[in-house]
N, C-alpha and C positions, 0 to 999 in steps of 0.2 A: 504494500500499499504506500502510496507517495505521500509526502508530508510537505507542509509549507515551510517557508524560512524560519518561522516561529517555532517549528517542531511540532506543530499542532497537525493532526490528520485532517485531509481536505474534507472530508466528511464533517467534520466538527465546525469548519468555517461558516458562519451564519451568512445566508444570502438575505438580502433586503430589498424591498421595493423602493426607489428613489424618485419616482415620478411625483409630479405636483398637479393632478387634475384640477383644471379650473384657473390655475395660476400661471398665465402665459409667459415665456421666456423667449427671447428675440435674439437672433443673430445681428451682428453689426450693421449689416445693409437694411434690415428691417427696423432697426432702432433708428437710424439716421432718417428713414422714410417717415417714420413716427415724429422725430423731432422736427423735420421740415413741416409737416402738417400742423404740428402745435405752434411753431412759429408764425406760419400763414394766418391760423386762426387769431392768435393773439394781436398781429398786427392789425387785421381786420378790426378787431374789437377796439382797439387803441384808436383807429381812424375815426370810430364813432364816439370818442370821448370816454371810452370806459378804461378804467385803470387796474393793475392787477392787484390782488389780495390773497393772502395765504392764511389759512385757518388751520388748526391742529387735527391730525389724523386720528388722535383718540379723543373721544367725547365721553361725557357723563351718559349712562344709561338713561336717566331720567329725562335727558335733554332729547335724546332720540325718540323716546317714547312720546314725549311732549310734540315732536314733529310728525306723529303719525304712526310710528311703529307700534305693534302690539306686543304685549308680553305673552310669551310661550309658556308651557309648562315648565315649571323651574325656575320662573322669574327672569327669563333671558329674552331681551327685545327681539322679534323677528327680523330677519335680514343680517342680524350682527353678529360678528365675531367678538366674543368677550376678551377682555385683557385682564390679566391678574397682577396686582402689584406686588413687589418682592415683600416678603414678611416683615423685613427689618424696617420698611418705610411705609407700612401698611395705613392709609388714612381713614378707612372705612368706607370710601366712596366705591361705586362700581362703575368701571369702564368700559368701553367697547370701541372698536374700529368705526369710523363713519361709513355709512352705506350710502351717502349722497353728500353733495356740497352745499345744498340750499339750508339744511338745518344747522350745519355748523357756522355757515357765514351769518345767520340770523343770531345765533348765540354770540359770535364775536361782536357784532354790531351792538346788541343789547349790552355787552359788556363794556365797551369802548365808546360808546355813543358821544360822551363829552369831548373826545378828541375828533369828532367827525363832522363834517358838514352835509347837510340834506337838500335835496335828494341826493344819494349816493350812487355813481355808476361804477360798478365793479366787475371784474371778470376773475375765475380761477380756472386754472387747468392742472389738475391733480389726480392723484389716484383715490379710489375707494374700493370698498371691500363689501361683499355680500356672501352670506352663508348659503349660497344655492346648493340644494340637495343633490340636484344632477346637474352639473355644469355641462354646457354644450357650446358648440362653435359661435353662438349668439348670446349666450348667458355665461359669462365669466364670474369668478369669484373675485378676481382683481383686475381692474380696468382703470383708464383713466376716462374723467369725465371733463368736459370743457363748458363751464358755467358761466353765463352773463346776467346780471342781475341789475335792477334799478330799485333802490329801497329808500323810502321816505319815513318821514316822522309825523305821526298823526294823520296825514293825507297824502294820497299820490294820484296824480291825474291818469285817467284812462289812456292818454295818449302814450305813456310809457308803454303800454301793452303793445301798441303799434310799433314802437321803436324796437322792442325785444324781437318782434317778428322780422322786422327790417334788418337787424343785426344778424339773425340767423340765415336769412336768405343770402346776406352778403357773405358771410362765412363759408357757405356750401359753394358758392360761385367761385370764390378765391381760390379754393382747393380742387376745383375742377368737376364738381358734381353739378350737373345740368338738369337732369330728369327727376325733379322732385317736386312734392306739393306739402305746404304747411297747412295742416287741417285745423280748423278752430272751432270752438264751441264756448259755452259758459256754463259753469256748474249752477247758476242761479236759474237757469231755464228749467233744469231738471229738477231741481229742489221746488220750485214754484208748482210744477205740474204734481209732483208727488204731494206736496202739501194740499193742493186742492182735491186731492183724493182721501186724505187723512192718513197717508202712510206715514208711520212714525221714523223718527230719525235713525233709530237703531237698525232699520232693515236697509237704509241706504247704502252702507257698504257693500252688501251682498248684491244690490241692484247695479251698482256702479261696476263691480267684477264682471257681471254678466254683459253690461253694455260695452264695456271695454272691448270685448270680443266682436261687437257689432259690425266692425268695419271688415271682418275677416269670415263672416259667414251671412246666410241669408237672413232678412228680418224676421221670416217665419220661424226660424230656429232660434233667434234671440226671444221671440215672444213666447215659444214653447218653453225654453229654459227658465223664463221669467215666472210663468205661470207654475212649472214644476216646483219652483223654489218657495211657492206659498203666497205669491202676489196673486190677487184677484184676477180674474181674466179679463175685466173690463179696464183695470188698471195696466195690465201687461200689453192689451191692444192699444192703449194710448201711449205707451211708452215705445212700441214698435212703430206707431204713426210718427212720433217725434224724431226718432233716429234716422226715419226715411225720409224727413222733410227736406226737400232740396232748396229752399229758400227762407229768407227770414220771415216773409209774408206768410208762408204755410203754417211755420211754427207760432207765428203771433196768432193767426186765426184759430189754432188749437187751443192755445192759452186762453184767449178770450171766451171761447165756447166752454171752458171748464172754469172761468172767473178766476184765473190764476194771475199772478204778478208778472208785469211785462218789463221789469227792470232789467233782467238778463238779456232780453231781445234788443233793448235800447242800448246797452253796453256793447253789444256785438256790433250793432250797425255804427257806433261811433269808431270802434277799433279798427273794423273793416275799411271803413273810409279814410281814416287817417293813415293805414297801413299803404294804401293805394297812393294817397297824397305824399308819402315819404319815398315812394318809387317801387314798392313790392308789385310785381305784376299779377295781373288778375288770376292767370293760371297758376300761380305759384301758391296762392291763398285760398282755401277752399272750405266752405261752411260743411261741417259734419257733426251732427249732434250726437253721434256715437262716440265721440271723443270726450272722456270723462276724467282720465288720470287716475291712477289707483292710490295716491297718497292722500290722506284726509286732510292735509293742510291746504289743499287747493279751495278757493272759495268763490273765484269769479271766472275770468277768462281762463280757458286751457287750450294748448297747442300738442299736436304731435306731427312729426315730419316723417314722411315715408319715400322711399325711391321709387319713382313710377315704374311700373311693372314688376316689382320686386317687393312687394308688400309683405311677402312672407318671411322676409328678413326681420320684420319687426320694425318698430319705430327708431329711427337714427337721430332722432332729436325730440326733446319733449319738454314741457313745463307749463307754467301758468301764474296766476295771480294768487298771492297768500296773504291773509290778513291777521294781524295779531298772532303770528307764528309762535312767539314766545314771550307773550305780553306778561306772563307771570315772572319772568327773570327780574325785570325792575319796573313793572307797572305801566310801561310805556308802549305805545303802539307802533310798530314798524310794519306798515304794509309794504310788500314787495311784488314785483313781477320779474320772472326770469325763465331762462330755457336752459336745457343741458343737452350736449351732444355725447354720446357714447363713441370714444375714439376706436375702441376695437372693432365694433361693427361698421363704423365708416371706413375703417382701412380695408375690411373685408370687401365692401363694395368698389372701392377704389382699385383693389387689385383685379377684382372681377371686370372692371371697366378697361383695364390696361393703363391705368394712370400711373402706376409704379414704373412700368415699362416705359412710358412716354417721358418721364421725367429724366431718364437717361443719365449719362454720365456727369460727374462733378468736373467742369471744365476749368476750374480754379485749383483743382488738386492733382498732385503729382507724386508717382512713387519713384523714389531714386534707388537703384540697386547696385550692389557692389560685385563685380565678376571675381572669379578665383584670384587672380593675381593682382588687382587693383590697389593703387595706393590708399591706404585708410584715410590720409589727410585730404586726398583729392575728393573722396566722397563726403567728408564732413564739411569742406569748403564749398562745394556744390549745393549741399543741403542748406548752408546758411545763405548764400546769395539767393537760391530761390524763396526762401522765406522772406529775406528782406526785400524782395520784389512783390511780396504780398500774396504768394502762393501758398496754398495748403501742401504740405509736403510730408509724406510717409517715408521715412528713412529706413532701409532694410541694410544693416551693417554686415550681417552673416553674409560670407560669399555663396551666391546662388548661380545655378546656370540659366541659360536663356529661357527654357521651358518653365521653371519654377518661376522666373521673374514675371513673365506674362501672366502665370495663374495668380500669382499675388496681386498684380495690377488690376486684373479683372474682377478678382473678389472684392476689391477695395472700391471699384466702380469709380477710378480716377479717370481724368481726361488724356494723362500723359504718363508715359514709361520713360525713364531715363536710365540708361545702361552705360557707365564709364567704360571706356575702351583703353587700348594702350596709347602711349604717346600723347597723352593730354587732350584725348578726343572723347566724345560721348555720342551715343545714338538716342535720339528722342523719337519716340513712337507716338503717333496720335492714335489713340485707342479706339476712337470711332471709326476712321477710316482704314486703320493698319498701316498708313503711310509711315515711312521712316525717313530720317535724313540724319546725316552725320556732322557735327559741328564742334568746335573748339570747346572745351571744357567752360571757359569762362563766357562763352556766348550761348550757353543753354536758356538762360533766363530769357534774352532776346529772341531766340528761336520759338520758344513757346508762346511768347506775346504775339508773335508774327503768325502763328498757326491758330491762336484765339481770335485774331482780328478776321482770319480767313473765314472761320467758322460764323 
C-alpha cells in the first residue's frame, strides 16, 4: 500500500468538497469585464448628479426585518446570512449580511442625517448576500447590486420617481443593452382595489407574491391561483382585470366602479409624463399592473426592467418608492425612491448578446516578454518607458518562448505584444491584426502609438 509523504496511508487522507455553490468566482478577464460595467454605470449615475455612497455590509437583524424581511423559525431573518460576533467582544446584538442596498442606505441616512443635505442623490455599487436555498444561474447567494436612490426628509416630489427611471434607462443604454422595457405600476392602485373589497392587510403579501408572477403567466392562471389561495372569486376576478388593464383609463374605470381611491392612478400619470419629458422613450416605459415588487417596504411607484424577448431571465432591474422605511430609528421621515440592477444577471445577458466579445482588446495595454537570452535590464527599461508613455504594461520577466508569449498576451486581452530581440531590437505585434514589425528597443512606445492611431 502506498503512503503519503507524511507517512499516512492514502486511504486515510480525507477528501472534501471545496466548491462554493451560489458564490461566483471569476477569472481575470471576467473581473475586468465586470469592472468596466461598474465604471460605466457609475459614470452614468454621476452624470445625472448622483454621488457614491458606501454602507456597512453587516447590519443589525432588526434593521433588516424593519426593511421587510420576515423572521423564520429560529428567529433568523429570511434572505439573511447571520453573522456571529467573537465571544470576547460579544455585545448582545444580532447581525446579518445585508440582502439588498436599500435598507442599509436608509439606516445610514437615518443615523447620519445631521451631516447630509436633502434631497440626497446617491448611488451604491456593492455586493449583497442572500440565503438562496437552491442557487441557480440567475439566483446567486452573492452578487453585485447597482443601486441609485433619491431620499428626502419629510417630503419627496413624485418627479424623482421619473428621474430614477431615466437614470436606469441611461445606464442600460451606456453599457450596450438596447432591447429592454421598464415596466411601471403603483402599489396604491392595488391597495385601493383591495380596500374597496374589504380585504385585510395581512392577506396583501400573499396576493403580491401571486400577482408578481402575472407577467410570466396567463391572466386566467393568476386568477385561479388567487381564488385557490382563499381570495373570494369576485375579488380575484377584479385583480385579474386590473393586471390586464392596458391603460390608465381602464384601471381608473375599474377603481371608479368599485368606489376605490384614485391617488395611485394620478401618481402614475404624473410619473409617466415626467419620465417622457426627461427623455425616456415611450417604448422603454410600459404600464404593467402585475408589477408589485416582493419587498414590503414599497408604498407607491414600483418598477421592474426586463430584456425584450428574454423575460424568462427575470428582472434585470427593479425598485420603487418607499415611505418611512426606518422611521423608528430616529423618529424622522425619510421618503425615498430608487432602483437596483443585479450585475450578475445583467452580465449574463451582455455575454449572450456578444457585448463581451465586441468590447475586444484593450488597446492601451501591452505585454512585454523576455526571450531566453534577453538582457534583463533591456526588459525593465522597456517596461518603464512604456508606462511613462501612459500605457498599461504587463511585464513577464521569466524567459518564455514565442508560443507561450502569444498565449499570455491573448489571455490578458492586451492590444500589443512586445518581444525583445537580440542587438537592441524588439518585435511589436498588433494582437488584433496579427501584423508584426521590428523596431529599436527605444522606439517601441512610438511604434505602438502609431499603430493605435492607425486603428
